[in-house]
C-alpha positions as CSV (number, residue, x, y, z in Angstrom):
1,M,49.8,72.1,104.7
2,P,51.1,68.7,105.8
3,I,54.8,68.5,106.5
4,A,56.6,65.4,105.5
5,K,60.2,64.1,105.8
6,R,62.0,62.8,102.9
7,V,63.1,59.2,103.2
8,K,66.8,58.9,102.7
9,R,67.7,56.0,100.5
10,K,70.8,53.9,101.2
11,H,73.7,54.3,98.8
12,P,73.6,51.6,96.1
13,P,76.4,49.0,96.3
14,E,78.3,50.5,93.4
15,S,78.6,53.9,95.1
16,A,81.9,53.3,96.8
17,A,83.6,52.0,93.6
18,L,82.3,54.9,91.6
19,C,83.4,57.4,94.2
20,E,86.9,55.9,94.3
21,E,87.1,56.0,90.5
22,L,85.9,59.6,90.4
23,V,88.5,60.7,93.0
24,A,91.3,59.0,91.1
25,E,90.3,60.7,87.9
26,W,89.9,64.0,89.6
27,R,93.4,63.7,91.0
28,E,95.1,62.4,87.9
29,A,93.0,63.8,85.0
30,G,93.9,61.0,82.6
31,G,93.1,60.7,79.0
32,D,90.9,57.7,79.1
33,P,87.8,58.4,76.9
34,S,85.5,56.3,79.2
35,A,86.7,58.4,82.2
36,P,84.3,61.1,83.6
37,T,84.5,64.6,82.3
38,I,84.7,66.8,85.5
39,V,83.8,70.5,85.4
40,E,84.5,72.5,88.5
41,E,83.3,76.1,88.3
42,H,84.3,78.7,91.0
43,G,82.2,81.8,91.2
44,S,83.1,85.2,92.5
45,N,81.0,84.6,95.7
46,E,83.0,81.4,96.5
47,A,80.2,79.2,95.2
48,V,81.4,76.0,93.6
49,H,79.4,74.2,90.8
50,L,80.4,70.6,90.1
51,Y,79.3,68.8,86.9
52,V,80.4,65.3,86.1
53,L,79.6,63.8,82.7
54,W,80.0,60.1,82.9
55,D,78.2,57.2,81.2
56,K,78.8,54.9,84.1
57,W,76.1,56.8,86.1
58,G,73.7,54.3,84.4
59,D,70.6,53.8,86.4
60,L,71.6,55.9,89.4
61,S,69.2,58.7,90.4
62,Y,70.4,62.3,90.2
63,Q,70.4,62.4,94.0
64,E,72.7,59.3,94.2
65,R,75.0,60.8,91.6
66,G,75.1,64.1,93.5
67,A,75.9,62.3,96.7
68,I,78.8,60.4,95.0
69,I,80.2,63.7,93.6
70,L,80.0,65.3,97.0
71,D,81.7,62.3,98.7
72,A,84.5,62.5,96.1
73,Y,84.9,66.2,96.5
74,K,85.1,65.9,100.3
75,E,87.7,63.2,99.9
76,L,89.7,65.4,97.6
77,H,89.7,68.1,100.3
78,D,91.0,65.7,103.0
79,G,87.6,65.2,104.6
80,E,87.1,68.9,105.2
81,S,83.3,69.5,105.5
82,S,83.9,73.2,105.0
83,A,84.8,72.6,101.3
84,L,81.3,71.1,100.9
85,L,79.6,74.2,102.2
86,K,80.7,76.1,99.1
87,V,79.2,73.6,96.7
88,T,75.8,74.8,95.4
89,V,75.5,72.4,92.5
90,A,76.6,68.8,92.2
91,L,75.1,67.4,89.0
92,G,76.0,64.0,87.5
93,V,74.7,63.3,84.0
94,T,75.4,60.9,81.2
95,T,76.5,62.3,77.8
96,T,73.1,61.7,76.4
97,E,71.4,63.6,79.3
98,A,73.9,66.4,78.9
99,A,73.1,66.8,75.2
100,R,69.4,66.7,76.0
101,M,69.8,69.5,78.6
102,G,72.0,71.6,76.3
103,L,74.9,71.3,78.8
104,E,77.9,72.2,76.7
105,I,81.4,71.3,77.9
106,E,84.6,72.4,76.2
């Protein structure tokens, strides 16, 4: 079987702005309806699942969204890479995608 390496794409230009906005919302949890809905689940085995419902994801791929979520989570933990080691899911979806997937958020 051939072995191939995945080509890493560069972050799109809007990544930094989206990451900053996500970090600010995570810290302040405001009531803005256009703000992302952030779900942080902690399991019994220390695994962390992160879900971010946000219509600003727009045309970004799931990989780009996940990278932004992980960048924001790392910033929230003062740059500690050890916090990222516990994250097993980092999923960013729009509200339409969440409904299509059956992802229900309270």
